[in-house]
Wavefront OBJ file of the C-alpha trace (Angstrom):
o trace
v 66.563 89.108 43.230
v 68.345 91.914 41.207
v 67.365 95.638 42.253
v 67.563 98.353 39.691
v 67.741 101.450 42.107
v 70.465 101.823 44.572
v 67.676 103.003 47.231
v 65.807 99.839 46.936
v 68.707 97.760 47.302
v 70.322 99.632 50.389
v 66.891 99.543 52.391
v 66.119 95.959 51.525
v 69.742 95.177 52.711
v 69.477 97.000 56.070
v 65.821 95.435 56.393
v 67.113 92.050 55.656
v 69.825 92.105 58.217
v 67.697 93.522 60.986
v 65.313 90.311 60.527
v 67.949 87.751 60.647
v 71.318 89.335 61.685
v 72.945 85.959 62.585
v 72.319 84.428 59.124
v 72.936 87.464 57.132
v 76.229 87.811 54.870
v 77.230 90.942 52.863
v 79.625 90.245 50.079
v 81.272 92.883 47.396
v 82.773 91.509 44.246
v 84.629 93.429 41.697
v 84.853 91.698 37.936
v 87.507 93.610 36.319
v 86.917 91.716 32.907
v 83.233 92.735 32.730
v 84.145 96.159 34.550
v 81.355 95.934 36.957
v 80.979 95.223 40.915
v 78.173 93.325 42.808
v 76.830 93.631 46.073
v 75.021 90.779 47.480
v 73.238 90.333 50.792
v 71.639 86.833 51.568
v 70.255 84.950 54.508
v 70.111 82.133 52.563
v 66.346 82.326 52.355
v 66.329 85.882 50.261
v 69.131 86.880 48.114
v 69.490 90.841 47.175
v 71.905 91.803 44.278
v 72.932 95.333 43.093
v 74.979 95.749 40.030
v 76.744 98.484 38.579
v 79.844 99.507 36.112
v 79.667 103.170 37.249
v 82.412 104.251 39.323
v 80.539 106.848 40.552
v 78.517 104.188 42.848
v 81.747 103.231 44.645
v 81.024 106.033 47.217
v 77.242 104.569 47.568
v 78.802 101.135 48.188
v 81.418 102.501 50.816
v 78.491 104.321 52.656
v 76.498 100.981 52.722
v 79.233 98.925 53.752
v 80.112 101.428 56.479
v 76.364 101.264 57.657
v 76.215 97.426 57.604
v 79.586 97.127 59.777
v 77.987 99.547 62.197
v 74.707 97.559 62.255
v 76.837 94.313 62.722
v 78.881 95.545 65.574
v 76.368 97.194 67.636
v 76.155 95.961 71.206
v 72.430 96.696 71.608
v 71.704 94.482 68.613
v 73.886 91.788 69.982
v 72.334 91.944 73.426
v 68.701 92.000 72.009
v 69.318 88.949 69.632
v 71.701 87.138 72.011
v 75.337 87.092 72.446
v 77.259 85.238 69.667
v 78.225 82.413 71.798
v 74.801 81.510 72.749
v 73.751 80.543 69.022
v 77.200 79.202 68.035
v 78.443 75.730 69.303
v 81.733 74.541 69.206
l 1 2 3 4 5 6 7 8 9 10 11 12 13 14 15 16 17 18 19 20 21 22 23 24 25 26 27 28 29 30 31 32 33 34 35 36 37 38 39 40 41 42 43 44 45 46 47 48 49 50 51 52 53 54 55 56 57 58 59 60 61 62 63 64 65 66 67 68 69 70 71 72 73 74 75 76 77 78 79 80 81 82 83 84 85 86 87 88 89 90
């Protein structure tokens, strides 16, 4: 699903991560030939994408990246969901 507004995408991305934190991936791609970037958040069931060619959107992208990194490294969330070693084998 491609979102037309930044607010929809950023809220959806955080909500998706909070629902399935161990399965969610956050990907940033820059395509220089098309001069646009794509942000993608997926848990293999739901795919959220945001595309833009506006360089002013880069600050918003950086803010969301920092927010997602903070969510992914929160100890309380890891304790609530189980330590990574408990769901990963090998």
